[in-house]
C-alpha positions as CSV (number, residue, x, y, z in Angstrom):
1,M,-8.2,19.2,16.6
2,E,-6.8,22.5,18.0
3,K,-3.3,21.3,17.1
4,K,-4.3,20.5,13.6
5,L,-6.0,23.9,13.2
6,T,-2.9,25.6,14.4
7,E,-0.8,23.8,11.9
8,M,-3.2,24.7,9.1
9,N,-3.2,28.3,10.0
10,E,0.6,28.4,10.1
11,R,0.8,26.7,6.7
12,Y,-1.8,29.1,5.3
13,Q,0.3,32.1,6.4
14,E,3.5,30.4,5.0
15,L,1.8,29.8,1.6
16,S,0.3,33.4,1.5
17,E,3.8,34.8,1.9
18,A,5.4,32.3,-0.5
19,I,3.2,33.0,-3.5
20,G,4.4,36.6,-3.6
21,Q,8.1,35.6,-3.8
22,P,9.8,36.0,-7.2
23,E,11.4,32.6,-7.1
24,V,8.0,30.9,-6.6
25,V,6.1,33.0,-9.2
26,S,8.8,32.1,-11.8
27,D,8.4,28.4,-11.0
28,Y,4.9,27.8,-12.6
29,P,4.3,24.2,-11.4
30,R,5.3,25.2,-7.9
31,Y,3.3,28.3,-8.0
32,Q,0.2,26.4,-9.1
33,R,0.7,23.7,-6.5
34,Y,0.9,26.4,-3.8
35,L,-2.2,28.2,-5.1
36,K,-4.1,24.9,-5.0
37,E,-3.1,24.1,-1.5
38,L,-3.9,27.7,-0.4
39,S,-7.3,27.4,-2.0
40,A,-8.0,24.2,0.0
41,L,-7.0,25.8,3.3
42,E,-8.8,29.1,2.8
43,P,-12.3,27.8,3.8
44,I,-10.9,26.3,7.0
45,V,-9.0,29.4,8.0
46,S,-11.9,31.6,7.1
47,T,-14.5,29.6,9.1
48,Q,-12.1,29.4,12.1
49,K,-11.7,33.2,12.0
50,K,-15.5,33.6,11.9
51,L,-15.9,31.2,14.8
52,R,-13.3,33.1,16.9
53,E,-15.2,36.3,16.2
54,V,-18.5,34.9,17.3
55,R,-16.9,33.5,20.5
56,R,-15.4,37.0,21.2
57,H,-18.9,38.5,20.9
58,I,-20.3,35.9,23.3
59,E,-17.7,36.8,25.9
60,E,-18.5,40.5,25.5
61,A,-22.2,39.9,25.8
62,E,-21.7,37.8,28.9
63,W,-20.1,40.7,30.7
64,L,-23.3,42.7,30.2
65,L,-25.4,40.0,32.0
66,S,-24.4,41.6,35.3
67,E,-25.9,45.0,34.2
68,P,-29.7,45.0,34.9
69,E,-30.5,47.5,32.1
70,F,-28.6,45.4,29.5
71,A,-29.2,41.8,30.8
72,E,-32.3,40.9,28.8
73,E,-30.8,42.3,25.5
74,A,-27.6,40.4,26.3
75,R,-29.4,37.1,26.9
76,Q,-31.2,37.4,23.5
77,E,-27.9,38.2,21.8
78,I,-26.1,35.3,23.4
79,A,-28.9,32.9,22.3
80,G,-28.5,33.9,18.7
81,L,-24.7,33.8,18.9
82,R,-24.8,30.3,20.4
83,V,-26.8,29.1,17.4
84,R,-24.2,30.7,15.0
85,E,-21.4,29.2,17.1
86,K,-22.9,25.7,16.7
87,Q,-23.3,26.2,12.9
88,L,-19.7,27.3,12.5
89,S,-18.4,24.5,14.7
90,D,-20.2,21.9,12.6
91,E,-19.0,23.5,9.4
92,L,-15.4,23.6,10.6
93,Y,-15.6,20.0,11.7
94,L,-16.9,19.0,8.2
95,L,-14.1,20.9,6.5
96,L,-11.5,19.0,8.5
97,I,-12.7,15.7,7.1
98,P,-10.1,14.5,4.5
99,R,-11.2,15.1,1.0
100,D,-11.4,12.3,-1.6
101,P,-8.0,12.4,-3.4
102,M,-9.9,12.1,-6.7
103,D,-12.0,15.2,-6.1
104,D,-9.9,17.5,-8.2
105,R,-9.9,15.2,-11.2
106,N,-11.7,15.7,-14.5
107,V,-14.6,13.3,-15.2
108,I,-15.4,10.6,-17.7
109,M,-19.2,10.3,-17.8
110,E,-21.0,7.3,-19.5
111,I,-24.8,7.3,-20.0
112,R,-26.5,4.1,-21.1
113,A,-30.2,3.4,-21.7
114,G,-31.3,0.5,-19.5
115,A,-34.8,-1.2,-19.2
116,G,-37.6,0.4,-21.1
117,G,-36.6,0.2,-24.8
118,E,-37.0,3.4,-26.8
119,E,-38.4,5.3,-23.8
120,A,-35.2,4.5,-21.9
121,A,-33.2,5.8,-24.8
122,L,-35.2,9.0,-24.9
123,F,-34.7,9.5,-21.2
124,A,-30.9,8.9,-21.6
125,G,-31.0,11.8,-24.1
126,D,-32.9,13.9,-21.6
127,L,-30.3,13.2,-18.9
128,L,-27.4,14.1,-21.3
129,R,-29.0,17.4,-22.1
130,M,-29.6,17.9,-18.3
131,Y,-25.9,17.5,-17.6
132,M,-25.0,19.7,-20.5
133,K,-27.1,22.5,-19.0
134,Y,-26.0,21.9,-15.4
135,T,-22.2,21.8,-16.2
136,E,-22.5,25.1,-18.0
137,K,-24.2,26.7,-15.0
138,A,-21.6,25.1,-12.6
139,G,-18.7,26.5,-14.6
140,L,-17.6,23.1,-15.9
141,K,-17.2,22.1,-19.6
142,L,-18.8,18.9,-21.0
143,S,-17.3,17.6,-24.3
144,L,-19.1,14.8,-26.0
145,L,-16.7,12.0,-27.1
146,S,-19.1,9.6,-28.7
147,I,-22.8,9.0,-29.0
148,S,-25.1,6.3,-30.3
149,E,-28.5,7.7,-31.2
150,T,-31.9,6.1,-32.0
151,D,-34.2,7.0,-34.9
152,L,-36.5,8.9,-32.5
153,G,-33.7,11.0,-31.2
154,G,-33.0,9.0,-28.1
155,V,-29.5,7.9,-26.9
156,N,-28.5,4.3,-26.5
157,E,-25.1,5.3,-25.2
158,A,-23.1,8.5,-24.8
159,L,-19.6,9.1,-23.6
160,A,-18.5,12.6,-22.4
161,M,-15.6,14.3,-20.7
162,I,-16.3,16.9,-18.0
163,T,-13.5,19.3,-17.1
164,G,-13.1,22.1,-14.6
165,D,-12.3,22.9,-11.0
166,S,-13.3,19.9,-8.7
167,A,-15.3,18.3,-11.5
168,Y,-15.3,14.8,-9.9
169,A,-16.2,16.3,-6.4
170,I,-19.2,17.9,-8.0
171,M,-20.4,15.2,-10.4
172,K,-19.5,11.9,-8.6
173,Y,-22.9,11.5,-6.8
174,E,-24.7,11.2,-10.2
175,S,-23.3,7.7,-10.6
176,G,-25.9,5.0,-10.5
177,V,-29.3,4.0,-11.9
178,H,-31.8,6.9,-12.7
179,C,-35.4,5.9,-13.1
180,V,-38.2,7.8,-14.9
181,K,-42.0,7.4,-14.5
182,R,-43.9,9.1,-17.2
183,V,-46.2,8.5,-20.2
184,P,-43.8,7.7,-23.1
185,V,-44.3,9.5,-26.5
186,T,-44.4,6.0,-27.9
187,E,-47.4,5.0,-25.7
188,S,-50.8,5.6,-27.3
189,S,-52.9,4.5,-24.4
190,G,-51.5,7.0,-21.9
191,R,-50.1,4.4,-19.5
192,I,-47.3,5.5,-17.2
193,H,-44.1,3.5,-17.8
194,T,-41.0,3.0,-15.7
195,S,-37.6,3.1,-17.5
196,T,-34.0,3.2,-16.3
197,V,-30.8,4.8,-17.4
198,T,-27.4,4.0,-16.0
199,V,-24.9,6.8,-15.4
200,A,-21.3,6.1,-14.6
201,V,-19.0,8.9,-13.4
202,L,-15.3,8.0,-13.4
203,P,-12.4,10.2,-12.3
204,E,-9.9,10.7,-15.1
205,A,-6.9,8.5,-14.6
206,E,-3.3,9.7,-14.6
207,D,-1.0,8.0,-17.1
208,V,1.2,6.6,-14.4
209,E,-1.8,5.0,-12.5
210,V,-2.7,2.6,-15.3
211,D,0.1,1.0,-17.4
212,L,-1.3,-0.1,-20.8
213,D,0.7,-2.7,-22.7
214,P,0.4,-1.9,-26.5
215,G,0.4,-5.6,-27.1
216,E,-2.9,-5.9,-25.2
217,L,-4.7,-3.3,-27.3
218,R,-6.5,-3.6,-30.7
219,I,-7.0,-0.3,-32.4
220,D,-9.4,0.2,-35.2
221,V,-10.2,3.4,-37.2
222,F,-13.4,4.1,-39.2
223,H,-15.6,6.9,-40.5
224,A,-17.4,8.8,-37.7
225,S,-21.2,8.9,-37.8
226,G,-23.9,11.2,-36.4
227,H,-23.0,14.7,-35.3
228,G,-19.6,16.2,-36.2
229,G,-19.9,17.8,-39.6
230,Q,-18.6,16.9,-43.0
231,G,-14.9,16.8,-42.2
232,V,-15.5,14.4,-39.3
233,N,-17.9,12.1,-41.1
234,T,-15.9,11.7,-44.4
235,T,-12.5,10.7,-43.0
236,D,-11.2,7.7,-41.0
237,S,-11.0,9.9,-37.8
238,A,-13.0,7.7,-35.4
239,V,-11.0,5.4,-33.2
240,R,-12.1,2.2,-31.4
241,I,-9.7,0.7,-28.8
242,T,-10.3,-2.8,-27.4
243,H,-8.5,-3.8,-24.3
244,L,-8.1,-7.5,-24.9
245,P,-7.6,-8.8,-21.3
246,S,-10.7,-7.1,-20.0
247,G,-12.8,-6.9,-23.2
248,M,-13.4,-3.2,-22.6
249,V,-14.1,-1.3,-25.8
250,V,-13.8,2.5,-26.1
251,T,-14.9,4.5,-29.1
252,C,-14.1,8.2,-29.7
253,Q,-15.2,10.2,-32.7
254,D,-15.7,13.8,-31.7
255,E,-12.4,15.2,-33.2
256,R,-11.3,15.6,-36.8
257,S,-7.9,14.2,-35.9
258,Q,-7.4,10.5,-35.6
259,L,-4.5,11.1,-33.1
260,E,-6.7,13.3,-30.9
261,N,-9.5,10.7,-30.9
262,K,-6.9,8.0,-30.0
263,A,-5.5,10.1,-27.2
264,K,-9.0,10.7,-25.7
265,A,-10.0,7.1,-26.1
266,M,-6.8,6.1,-24.2
267,K,-7.8,8.5,-21.4
268,V,-11.3,6.9,-21.2
269,L,-9.8,3.4,-21.2
270,R,-7.3,4.2,-18.4
271,S,-10.2,5.8,-16.4
272,R,-12.3,2.7,-16.8
273,L,-9.5,0.4,-15.7
274,L,-8.7,2.6,-12.7
275,D,-12.4,2.6,-11.8
276,L,-12.5,-1.2,-12.1
277,K,-9.6,-1.4,-9.6
278,R,-11.5,1.0,-7.3
279,Q,-14.7,-1.0,-7.6
280,Q,-12.8,-4.1,-6.5
281,Q,-11.4,-2.2,-3.5
282,L,-14.9,-1.0,-2.6
283,A,-16.3,-4.5,-2.8
284,S,-13.7,-5.7,-0.3
285,H,-14.9,-2.9,2.1
286,A,-18.6,-3.4,1.4
287,E,-19.6,-3.3,5.0
288,A,-18.1,0.2,5.5
289,R,-19.7,1.4,2.3
290,R,-23.3,0.6,3.5
291,S,-23.4,3.7,5.7
292,Q,-22.0,6.0,3.0
293,I,-23.6,7.9,0.2
294,G,-23.3,5.8,-3.0
295,T,-20.9,7.0,-5.6
296,G,-19.8,3.8,-7.3
297,D,-22.3,1.0,-7.4
298,R,-23.7,0.9,-11.0
299,S,-26.7,-1.2,-9.9
300,E,-27.8,1.2,-7.2
301,R,-31.1,3.1,-7.9
302,I,-30.2,6.6,-6.8
303,R,-33.0,8.8,-8.2
304,T,-36.5,8.7,-9.7
305,Y,-38.0,11.4,-11.9
306,Y,-41.8,11.4,-11.4
307,F,-43.1,13.4,-14.4
308,N,-46.7,12.5,-13.6
309,H,-46.5,14.0,-10.1
310,D,-43.9,16.7,-11.0
311,Y,-41.2,15.9,-8.5
312,V,-37.8,14.2,-8.3
313,V,-36.8,11.9,-5.4
314,D,-33.2,11.1,-4.5
315,H,-33.4,7.8,-2.6
316,R,-30.1,8.0,-0.9
317,I,-31.0,10.9,1.3
318,G,-34.8,10.9,0.9
319,M,-34.8,14.4,-0.6
320,T,-37.7,15.5,-2.8
321,V,-37.4,18.4,-5.3
322,N,-40.5,19.8,-6.9
323,R,-40.7,20.9,-10.6
324,T,-39.3,18.1,-12.7
325,D,-38.8,20.4,-15.7
326,N,-36.5,22.6,-13.6
327,V,-34.3,19.7,-12.7
328,M,-34.2,18.5,-16.4
329,N,-33.2,22.0,-17.3
330,G,-30.1,21.7,-15.2
331,D,-31.3,22.9,-11.8
332,L,-29.3,20.2,-9.9
333,Q,-27.4,22.3,-7.4
334,A,-29.7,21.8,-4.5
335,L,-29.5,18.0,-4.9
336,I,-25.7,18.0,-5.4
337,D,-25.1,20.2,-2.3
338,A,-27.4,18.0,-0.2
339,L,-25.6,14.9,-1.3
340,R,-22.1,16.3,-0.7
341,L,-23.2,17.4,2.8
342,A,-24.8,14.0,3.6
343,D,-21.6,12.2,2.5
344,R,-19.3,14.4,4.5
345,T,-21.6,14.1,7.6
346,S,-21.6,10.3,7.2
347,R,-17.8,10.2,7.0
348,M,-17.5,12.6,10.0
349,K,-19.4,10.1,12.1
350,Q,-16.9,7.4,11.2
351,Q,-13.9,9.5,12.2
């Protein structure tokens, strides 16, 4: 571990000096690559610096234990510093766990109404708005690619792209089955119903990762429907791509340009096929997955929103958050932070 930390510190210093060199600044791809690597190393170097500082203070305080007039004060200070040392040591250990190589990717998010009829569709719409609000707060951008709405304003299915720094690292734990327990607006007797919505969070695939044979694709164009404005809804701008070998169908209609919609639909299709490959790999390592925080099993019930009791429970980590309305208004950060920490802690134990 010490050897690894030394190498990281040396690399950090090397990169810090390199990004100021004219030949690096003028080479934009190289400059961006260095900045990205520097940004990844910074928390580790910073935490290690804080840890060294705390240990230096402990050594200084220990010298005072031999002085009767300062001994009691020194013992109290050392006790507090030991707690801080443990916190920083754990934090540094977590930071050294290898990141998911997909963490920096943009996200394709799919939201589908499940069991519960119209109430499930209404809840799917609620979740879509929740993610719109959360991504805005988190500095991410959510762009709606396509949406199928119901007469009552619910959502049968929605497809969106989320872009921004570490989008997949932030959003991946939202993948799974979301349950809601509440009295539906369609229920006249006031009985509480349970409905489900499936959320899939896929890392955006690079073109080189999934090779698509044009002969295996059927591409249809048609008029867009729903939101989009007059220009979108009156031209053949919407695109539907069918991947014949797998039967996957992707529809994109948010842009005025047919070419832009086609490009986005191809991104979604590549991401779905890459995810299918990852799911097959995960299935072959199912035993190892059981001790990890779920980020891929579409059938896993991950969270229940109890509107009648005004709290939300994440079943993977047993965390309860009060005030359902706050969560639905995009206050997800506490849940996401806890899930990320739990996952990293789980992976740390397997090192």
